[in-house]
N, C-alpha and C positions, 0 to 999 in steps of 0.2 A: 943969312940971318932971318930973312923973311920966311924961308921954308921951315926953319926950326920953330918959329913962333906959331905957325898955323896949327900943328897938332896940339900944342898947349892951349891955345885959344879955343879950339874945337872941344877939347876935354872939359874946359871950364864952362863952356856954354851947355854941354850935355849934362854936367853935374848940376847946374842950376835948373835945367828943365826937368830933370828926373827927381828933384826934391819937392815936388808938388804934392799937396794933400789930395786924396781921392775921396769924393763924397761916397759914403757908405750908408746903406739902410740897415738898421739894427735887425738882427734875426729875431723873429717872434718867439717868445718863450712858450708858445702853445700851438696846437695844430687845429685847423678848422677843416672839416670835411663833411660831405662832399661840397665842392664849390666850383661851379654853380650847383645849386641844390634844387630839390622839388618838394617844398613844404616842410622840410625839417633839416636842420643843420646841427652837427655835433662839434663840440669843442673839447679838446683834451689838454689838460695841464699835467705835464710830467711832475712827479714829486720832486720838490726842492727843499732840503732841510733848512735853508736860510729863509725861505718864505713858505711856511706850511699852509697858509691860506691865501686866497686870491679874491679880489672883487671883480666880478664879471658882469657886463651889461650888454643887452641887445638894444641897439639904436636904430631908428628909422633913418631914411636918407637925409632928413633935416637935422639930425643929431639929437632928436627927442628920445629920452630913455623910455623904452617900452617895457623892459624887464630888467631888474637889478638883483643880483645875487651877491650880497656883501661879504659873506664869510665862507666861500666855497673851499673845501679841503682840496689841496693840490694832490694829484695822483689819480684822478679819475675823470670820467667823461661827463659832459653836461649836454643836454639836447634842448634846442629851442624849436618850437613849432612856429612856422611862418605862415600867416594866413593869406597874405596878398603877394602877388607877383611884384618884383622890384628889387631895389638895392637896399641892403641893410648893413649894419656894422656891428662887429663884436669888439667891445672895448674891455681890456683887462688892465687892472692896476695891481702891480706887485713890485716889491723891492723899491718902492718910491718912484717907480716909472709907470707911464701909461702907454699901452700899445693898442693899436687899432687895426682891424682887418676888415676889408670890404667883402660882402657876400652878395651874390646874385641869386635871387629866388626866381625860378622859371615857372612856378605854378602858384 
């Protein structure tokens, strides 16, 4: 009897252990390149019919908005000139969600 219960108990424990949620990071709906960069970074938003415009901002390392582009048409590139070496962020708002990507400027 004991030998027959062991496989059933083992399967029950495995089923519970395999039913865990996995933390996932949402995929960015835009591309940032090059990163790290040297004085200029490009942001590309693929065209999305459900969200034809995007709000895009360049932030400093403290989260202060340096440049804001409120109605950027999706489907094209955007270039930001970075004057100082350091960490910056690209923040994009589209489809009711906000996405942020860290950038390292080496120059």
